[in-house]
N, C-alpha and C positions, 0 to 999 in steps of 0.2 A: 504493500499500500504505500503510495507516494504521500509525502507531506505537503508540498505546495500543490495548490490547485484543487484540494479537497477539503471543504469546510474551513477549520481554522488551522490546518497542517502547514504552517509556515507563513512568514511574513510576505509582502509583496516583493516583486523582483526589484522594484526601485530601492528597497532598503539594502540591496546586496553591496552597493559601494559604500555607503557609510559604514555598514558592519565590516566590510573588507579593511577600510581605512582604520577603524577603532581596533580590530585585531591585530593588523600589522604594528600599529603603535604600541599596544599592550605587550606584544610578543618581544618586540624591540626594547621595551623597558625593562621587562624580565631579564633579558639577556644582558643589558647593560648594568643592571642592578648586581648581578652575578659577577660580570667582569670586573667591576669596581671594588669587589670584596666587601660589599655592604652587608648588614645584618640579614640573616635569612637567604642570602644570595644562593647558597647552595641548593635550597629547597625551590627558589624560583626558577634556577636554571633547568630543573627537570620537568616545570610545567611551562617552559617557554613555548612548545608545540600546541598547547591546550587552545589559546586563541585563534590559531590558524586553522585548526581542526574544527573548531566550533563554526568559524566561517564557512569552511568548505563543506562540512556535513549539513549545514543548514541552508546554504545558498549555491552550492555547487563548486565545481573544480575552478572555474574562472575566478570566483571570490577568494578562495584559498590561494591561487597564483598571484592575484593582485595584493592580497595580505602579505605574502612573502616578499614582493617586490617593495612594498611600503616599508617593512621592517629591514630589509636589506639596504635600502636607501638611507634610511635612519642611522643604521650602523656605520655606512660608509661615512657619514659626516662625524660620527660621534665615538667611534671607537678604531683601533688599529686594524690594518687589514687582516691580521691573523685573526683577530676576534670575529670579523665579518666572514671570513673563510670557514671557521669553525661552526658558526651560526648557520651558515647557508648550506653547508654539506652534511652537517649533522642533525639539523633541525627544520629549516626552512624548506629546501628542496625535497626531503623526503616525506615531509608532511602534505606538501602539494602533490607529490607522485602518488602516494597512497589514497589520498582523496579522488584522485583522477581515475585511478585503477579500480577503485570500489564502485564507483557510480556507472551503472549499466541502464539502459532504457527502461525505466519504470520501476527499477529494483536496485537493491545493493548487492553486489557479488564480492566475496571477500578471498577468493581463490588466488588471484593475481597479486592484492596486497599482502597476503601471507608469503607468497613467493618473494616479493620485494623485500620483506623483513630479513630475509636471508641474502638476497642477491646485493642489495645496495651496500651493507656494510662490508661484504666480501670484495665488492668492487673498489670500495675506499682503500682496504687493506692492500689490494693489488696495485692500485695507484701509487700509494705511499712506498711500496716495495720498489716499484719503478723509479720513483723520484729520489728514494734514499738508498744508496747502493748497499749499505749495512744496517737494513732495518732491525734485524734481530740483536744486532749490537747496540743500536739506539735504544731499543726496549729494555735490554739489560741495564744500560746506564741509568734509564728513567727509573726503573725499579729500585736499583741500588741508592739513587740519589733520594727517592721518595721515603724509603725505609730510613735513611740516614736522617733526613728531616724529622721524621716521626720519632727518632730516637731509638729505633728497633735494629738491633743487629741479626741479620739472617746469614747462615752459612752460604757459602758460594754455590753449593749445589741447589738450595733453596731459591736463591737468586735466579739461577739458570731456568728452574722449573717455573717460577712465576713469569719470567721474561717470555718463555715459550708459549704461554697462554694468555699473555696480557692484551694483544690485540683482540683475540677471540672474546675475553671478557668485555673489552670496550664495545666490540660489536653487538653482544648480547644485551648489554645495558642499554645501548642505542635501540635495539629492537624492543626491549622491554617498555622503554620510555614511550614509544610510539604507541604500543599496544594499551598502555595503561591510560595514556591521555586520550587516545581514540575512544576508549570505552566510556571514560568520564565525560567526553563531549557528547557522544551519542545518547548517553543517560539524561543529561541534562537537556538535550534538544528533544528527546522524546516525551519526557515528562512535561514539557511545556508546549507540546505540539508544534514544535518548529523543525523536527527533522525532516530532511528532504526524502528520506527512504527509511523505511523501518529495518530494524536489524534481523538478518536471516537467522533461521533456527540453527542452534549449535551443532545439531546432528548433521547438517549439511556442509560443515566446514571441511575443506580440504585444499591442497594446493593443485595446480595443473598437472596433469601426469607427465609432462616434459620435464618437470622440476626434478623428478627422481634421478635424471641423468647427472645434474650437477654435483651432488655429493660424490657419486660414483667417479666422475671426472677428477674432483678434488682428492678422493682417496688414491687414485692412480697417480696423481701428482705428488702425494706425499710419500708413496711407495718408491717412486721414481728418484725424487731428488732429496726428500726429507727436509728437515728445517722447521722454523717457527712459522714461516709465512703460510706454506701448504696446510700446516696442521691448524693454524688459525682459520683459514679459509674454509677447511672442512668442517671444523667445529661450528663456524658461523652459519654454514649452509644446513645444518641439522637444527638450527633454531626453530624454524617453522614446524618441525615435527615435534619438537618439544612442546611447543605451544599447542599443537593439536592433541598431544597426550594430556597436558593440563586440561584443556578443554573437555576431554573425553572423561576425566575424573569428574568434572563439575557436572557433565551430564548424568553420569552413572548415580551421583548422590543426590540428583534433584528431587527425588520423591521420598528421600528418607526423613524420618521425623528429627533425627539429630543432626541434619546437614551442617549446619554451623559448626558444631564440635567436630564432625569429620574433618571439614575443611581446614579448620584451625590445626588439627593434628597433622594432616597432610602437609600444610605450609610449613610447619615446623620442622618435619621431616626433610622437606625440600632444603631449608636453610642449614640444617645441622648435618645432613648426610647427602649434600648436592652431589658429590662424586658417584654415589650409588643411584640416587634417585633420577638424576639427569639422564643417564643411559636408559632407565627404565621408562622413563617419559617419551624418550625419542623412540623406543620400540613399540610403546603403545600408540604413538603417533602414526608411525609406519603402518602398523596394523590397521588403525582407522583409515588411513589414507587408501590402502589397498581394499579394504572392505567397502569403501564408498565410492570408488573409482568409476563404476558402472551406473551410480545413482544418477538420474535425471536432474538436470539443474532446476533450481527453484523458479517458480513461475509467480 
C-alpha cells in the first residue's frame, strides 16, 4: 500500500523540497557536531543518516538525493575535505542509494538494498586498498595508535589479529548504522501515515540470487592471495546474510508470549559470543535465502 496519494498517507509533493532542505541541514549539523568533538557528538554521528532516510522514505529517492547534496554543500563550506569525504561515502551517498534501490513502482523491495549493505562497504575497502599500497600496515598502525591512546597494551599478535578484521568491523558498523536508522525512519513515518510505501513482510526478505556469487568470489580471492583486504571483503559480503539470520530469529519469535525476554537473551548472546553467534546467523541467513529464492515477489 502506498502512502502518498491515498488518504492521509503522506504530505503533498510540494512539501518534498522543504523537507529535503531541512533533512540535509539537520544531517550536516549532526556531522559537524561530531567532527567538532562537541558533547554527544559520538551519538549524533550514528544518527547522521536518519534525516536523509526520513526524507527519502517519505518523499522518494529524489528528496533523499537533494538532501545529500544540501548536506554535502554545507560540509564543503564548514568542514575539511576529509570530513566531507567521510560523510559523503559513509553516510550520504549510501543512504540515497539504499532509498533509491528500495523503492519500486507501488511497493518497497528490500532485496537490492540488502545486497548494497554488503557491496558498498566492500567497494570502499577495495578502493582504499587501491589508493593505499599497504592498507593492512596502515590498519595495524591505526590499531596500535588507538590502543596506545586508550592506555591499553595489546600483545603484537593481538594487534595483528585486530588489524586483520578492522576494515570488516568498520563495514559491519556502517551497514548496521544504515539498517537501524532505516528501521527508525520507516517506523516514524508509518506511525504518522507519511511513509511512501509500507514495509514488506519480514518473511519475504532475501538478497538477489546473483549476490550469492560475490562471497564465493571473495573466498576465492582470500584463498588465492590471502591478507587482510580479501578477508575483510569476504566478511563484509556476508553481513547481509547475518542480517537475514537475525530477521529470521525475530520472525520465529513473533508469536511467543515471552518474545521480548527471548530477544533480550538473543542479543546478549550476540554481544558476548559474537564469534560463535555471527557464523550461526550467517548460516541461518543462507538457509533462509535458499528457502525463499523461488518465492514470488510481494505484490
